[in-house]
N, C-alpha and C positions, 0 to 999 in steps of 0.2 A: 205311273209311279212304280207299278209292279215291275215293269220292264227295266226301269232304272235300277230297282233293287236287285233284279236277277243279274243284270250287267255288273253291278258293284260286287255282288257275291262271287260272280265268276272271276272277276279281276282279282279279288282278294284271294280266291282259291288259287288261281294261276300264280300270284306273287308268293303264296305260301309254299307252293310246289317247287317254284324256282329257288326260294330261300332254303328249302330243305336239301334240294339237289346241291346247291352251292356249299352249304355247311358240311354235308356228308363228304363231298370230295375235298374241301378244305381241311377237314380233319386228317385225311390221308396225306395231304401235302405237308402238313406241319407235325405229323406224328413222329416220335423219336424211335419207338420200339421196332427193331428188325424182326423178321419172322422167317421161319423155314419156307424156303420157296422152291426147292428142288427135291427130288426123291431118289434115294439109293435103292436099287433093286437087289443087288448082290455085290459082295466084295470079298477079296482075298488079300494076301500079303502084297501082291503085285498089281492088282487091277481093282477098278470099281466100275460097276454097271449102273448107269443112271437112266431114268426116264428121259427120252429125247426132248430137247427144248433148245431155244436160241442160246441159252447160257451153257447148257452142258455140251453143245456142239461147238462152242466158240474156240477158236485156236488160242494157244497160250498156256500159261501156268497159273492156276488159281488155288485159293484156300477154300476148304470145305469145313464148316464148323457144325458140330453136333454135340449140344450140351458143352461139356468141358473139353471134348475131344476135337482134334484138329487134324486134317490130312491135306497134303499138298498134291494136287492132281496135275498131271502133265499131258502128254500127247493123247489125241484121239486114236485109238487103235482100230475101232470099227464103229460103224453107224448103220444100222438097218432100217432107219426110219422111226422105230419105236424105242429102241434102246441104244445108248451110246457107251461104249467101253473105253475108259481112259486109264492110263498108267498111274500108279501111285508113285509120286516123286519124293515123298517124305511124310513124316508123321505117322499116325496110326490109322489103319484102314477103318472107314466108317461102317456103322452097322446099317442093315436095311431100315429104311424110314426117311423121315424128313431131315433136310440139311439146309444150311445157309451157304449159298454160293457167293464167294466174296473175292475181291481183288487182293486181299491180303495174301502176301507170299511169305510172311515171317510169323511163325507160331509164337515166337517170343522176341522181345526187343534185343535180346542178346544175339539173335540170329542176324541182326543188321550190324552188329559190332559191340565193343565194350561200351557200357553206359553206366550212368548213375541215375538213381531215382531221386528227384527233387520235387519240391511243392512250391507252387506260385500262389501268392496271396492275392486271389482274385476277388472281385466284388461279389461274386456268388458264394464264396467260401474257398477253402483250400482246393487248389486245382493241380493234381499231380501231373508231372511232365518227366520225360526221359531226356537226359542230357548227354549228348555224345561229343567226342572230339576233345581238343585241347582245353585246358583250364582257362587260358587267356588268349584272346585274339580280338583284333579291331573289328572284324566282321563276323557276324553270326547269321545263321540261317534258321528261321522258325518255320515249322512244318504244321500245317493246319488242315485237319481232316474235315469231312462234309457231314451232312445230315445222315441219320441212321448208320453211323459209323463210329469207330473209336480211333484212338491214337494209333493202333496197329495199322489202320489203313494208310496212314501217312508215312510209315517207315520206308516205303519204297523210294522216296526221294532223298533219304538220308545218305544213301551209298554215294551219290554224287558229291554232297558236301564233304563226306569223309575222304573221298579221293582227292579233294582239293585242300584237305588239311584244315577244314573249318569247323568250328563247334556248331552243333545243332541242338535245338530245343523242340521236342515233339510234344505238342500241348494238348491239354484237355480243356474243355469249357462246359458251361452249364447245360444239363440235359443229356450229355452223352454217356451217362452211367458211371462215369469216373469222377468228374468234378461235381459241383453242387447241383441241385435239382433245378429244372427250368420251371418257371411258374406255369401252373396248369398242365405240366407234362408236355408242353408243346414248344416247338422251335419258333422263333420269330425271324427265321430265315437270315440270321446274321445280325439283325439290328441290336439285340441284347448280347448275343454271344461274342460280339466283337469287343465288348468291354472286358471280358475275361482274357482275351487274347491280347489286348493292350497291356494288361498287367503282366503278361509273359514278355512283351517287349521291355517293360520296365525292369523285369528280372534280368534280361540280357544286358541292358544299359548298366545296371548296377554291378554287373559282373565283367565290365570292360568293353562292351560293344559300343563302337562309335558309329557304325552303320549296321543295319540289318537288311536281310533279304527275306521276304515273306513268300513262302511257297505254299499255295493253297490249292486244295483239292475240292472240285465241285463247289458246294456252298462254302467251303474254306477259301475258295478263290474270291467269292463275293465279300467274305469277311476281310480278306487282305485289301480288297479295293476300298472298302468302307474305311478301313484304318488309315489309308492315305489321306482321308479328309478329317477324321475324328480323333485320331491317336494323339495323346499328350506328347508323344515322341515321333510325330509324323516326319519331322526334319531328319530323323535317323534312318527313315526308310529309303534305301538306295535303289531298290529294284524289287520287282515281283516275278515270280515264276508261278504260272497259273495252269492247272491241269483240268481240262474239261470244265472251265469255270462257269458258275452261274452269273452271267452278265446281264441277263434279262429274264426275270422270273416269270413274266407273262408268257414268254415263249416256252420256258421249261414246264410250266403248269399245263400249257396246251399239249406239248409232247407227252407229258406224264399221263394225261388222260387217255391218249391213244395207246401207249405202251401198256398201261394198267387195264386196258379193255373196260374202261368205264363206260356205262350206257350213255349215249348221246354226248360224246366226248367234247364237241365244241361248245355246247350249251353248258356242260358241267364245268369246264374250265372257265368260261365267262362268268358263271355265277359264283364259282369259287373265288375268283379274283375280287369279285364284288364283296363276297362274304368276309375275305380277309381284311378289307378295309373298312368294314361297317362296325360301328361301336358296340352293337348288340350281337350281330351274327358271328363277329369274330370271337366273342366269348363263348358262344355256343360251340364253336369249333375247337375250343380248348385254349385259345390265346388269352394272355393277361391283358393285352392292349392290341388295337388294330395294327395291321401291317400295311404301310404305304409302299406299294410296289414301285412307284416313281423313284422313291429313294434308292431302290435296289436296281435301277436301270442304268447300266453302265454303257449302253449303246448310244447315249446322247453325247453329243460333242462338248468338249470343253471341261470335262470333269477330271481326267487323268492327269497326274502331275509327275509321275515317275515312269521310267521305261518298264515295260512288261513283256515277258516271253510267255506265249500261250502254246501249250502243247495240247493238240486236240485231234480228233479223228472225225471224218465225215460219216462214219458209221455209228457215231454216238446217237442212241435213240432217245435219251433223256434230256440232254442239253443240246439243242440243235447246233450244228456247225455254223449255221447261218448267223447265230447270235455272236459267235466269235468273229465272223467276217464283218458284221456291223460294228462291233467293238473296235476292230482294227480300222475300219473306214472312218470311224468317228475320231480316231486318235492317230492320224498319220505321223510317222516318225518316231512314235513312242512305242507302238506295238509291233512285235514280231511274232508271226504265227509259224510254227513248225508242225506240219501235218503228219500225224502218225499213220501207220498202216491200219487196215480195217480193225478197229477196236470199238467196242461198246463203251459205255460210260465209265470213264476213269480207269479204263483197261489199257492205256497206251503203254504203260511199263510191262504189263503182263504179256503183250504180244511181241514186244521189241525191247527188252530190258537193256541190252547194250547200247542200242541207239538212244533210248530215252536217257540213260545215265550220262552219255557223252554230250547230248544235247544240253542238259542242265549244267554239266560241267563247263561247257563253253560260256554260258551266261555268267556263271560264278566267277570264272576267270576274267571275264570282262569287267565285272563289278570291282574286282580287286585291283585292276589296272587303273581305275579311276582314282583321283586324289580323295583322301579322307576329308570329311567335313571338319569344321572347326572343332577344337578339342571339347568344348562344353556348350553345344548349341542348345541343349535342353536339359532340364533337371533330371 
């Protein structure tokens, strides 16, 4: 009996340890708050010196945020293995200290073009949006950012829509710090957030859209995919443009454990996935309700109903390119993959802006060449 009791106690302790590991990493997966992840050593009007890292060495143009300040950094001028010197391409030089290294290349929405501030009446509350382009048009483009990001992050795709003369709506949704709060302060990986974006589709329809193109970045890509099934206006969704999309959260969680240097990454990812779907552990992770990752798996055949352009890079360490390949394989004839140069997660525009913009423009032109749907297919 004592042996059985010891075995039971050991099993309970092991389960508790696994649950704690899963909850701890699950919290990181669903957390909204971004954090300073790089360090400025010195800066002047022309250059900034950063501690060397995969991000600060990355080719391309990037935004650096520090409090309310913003700098645009460009070419790598030198790299001695410890410090990286990059050119200041715009904005104000950062001060020594922590900064957030981001894909945003627009300090303000006006940098992407003339716009208006509008508000979408979303289920979570008022959801501010930026509206670009003409007042009336049959075809609208909605730009959807990802987790731990804001609307600024999705401005990069507005340029393609503007070049085609199309109206754009750059949306916000619960938890992103602009729209209403997320329950528990955690993301449900698009399951709840998609309801707010659906309200943005309704706004576009109310203002003349007979068809919409959803342009989703990272988790925003997953939101766009979910809306093709759940939107009250899904018959208006003509096409998707997906940038580094989260088509398989299991794979993304496993990759995130490795990139984030989580101890025992395989086990942490496995237990985090279990915690996300557990009625009790999910609440300990900050969620208002469990997350069924099967619902968020778009690599299964038969789910996609509209054509999708995927812009992605094999160098993405956060969302594996293999997920995009599986998504395309599961949906032959509907998914076109355009492979970007070496770019980490959602930085395809940053490394090749002209190529990115022209690639998206091609898809938008193809959409406009298609016949419009019936005048009133949905309310």
